[in-house]
C-alpha positions as CSV (number, residue, x, y, z in Angstrom):
1,M,108.9,106.9,109.5
2,L,110.8,106.5,105.9
3,I,114.5,106.8,105.8
4,T,114.9,110.1,104.3
5,K,116.6,113.2,105.1
6,I,113.2,114.7,106.7
7,G,112.5,111.1,108.2
8,T,115.7,110.7,109.6
9,K,115.7,114.3,111.6
10,A,112.0,113.6,113.2
11,A,113.1,110.0,114.3
12,S,116.5,111.7,115.9
13,K,114.4,114.2,117.5
14,L,111.5,111.6,118.5
15,I,114.6,109.2,119.8
16,A,116.3,112.0,121.8
17,Q,112.3,112.6,123.4
18,E,112.9,108.5,124.5
19,T,109.9,107.6,121.7
20,R,110.1,104.3,120.3
21,V,111.1,104.8,116.5
22,T,110.6,102.0,113.5
23,L,112.1,103.4,110.3
24,T,110.7,102.0,107.1
25,R,111.6,101.8,103.4
26,A,115.2,100.6,103.8
27,Y,116.0,99.3,100.4
28,A,119.8,99.9,100.9
29,I,122.4,99.0,103.5
30,H,123.2,102.4,103.9
31,Q,119.6,103.5,105.1
32,V,120.0,100.2,107.5
33,L,123.2,101.5,109.1
34,I,121.7,105.2,109.3
35,A,119.1,103.8,111.2
36,A,121.0,102.0,113.3
37,A,123.3,104.9,113.8
38,L,120.4,106.8,114.6
39,G,119.0,104.3,117.7
40,A,115.7,103.3,115.4
41,D,114.4,100.6,117.7
42,Y,113.1,98.6,114.6
43,I,114.0,98.8,110.7
44,A,111.6,97.7,108.1
45,S,113.9,96.5,105.6
46,Y,113.4,95.0,102.0
47,L,115.9,92.3,102.0
48,D,114.9,91.7,98.3
49,K,115.7,95.0,97.2
50,I,118.8,95.0,99.4
51,A,120.0,91.5,98.0
52,A,120.3,93.1,94.4
53,T,122.4,95.8,95.3
54,D,126.1,95.4,94.9
55,F,127.2,95.1,98.6
56,E,131.1,95.5,97.8
57,Q,130.1,99.1,96.1
58,T,127.9,100.1,98.7
59,A,130.4,99.2,101.4
60,R,133.1,101.2,99.6
61,R,130.6,104.3,99.6
62,I,129.5,104.0,103.0
63,A,133.2,103.7,104.0
64,D,133.9,107.0,102.0
65,Q,131.3,109.0,103.7
66,D,131.0,110.6,107.8
67,L,127.5,109.3,109.0
68,S,128.2,112.1,111.4
69,K,127.9,114.8,108.7
70,T,124.9,112.8,107.0
71,L,123.0,112.4,110.3
72,A,124.0,116.3,111.5
73,Q,122.1,117.7,108.2
């Protein structure tokens, strides 16, 4: 299941039904954090893409967001 708005909604419903879920195509740290917050069993990340990301900038963006609002949408 892709880490997109639709994918995270579907994953959330499946996880609530105790279905094991793998979220894929994690290109950025915030996507990994979203998958972890949802309770995904596995996260298929692309480490080369994440390594190329500016970690400090990503961390600031995440700190400024309320993930609970993002996940509730």
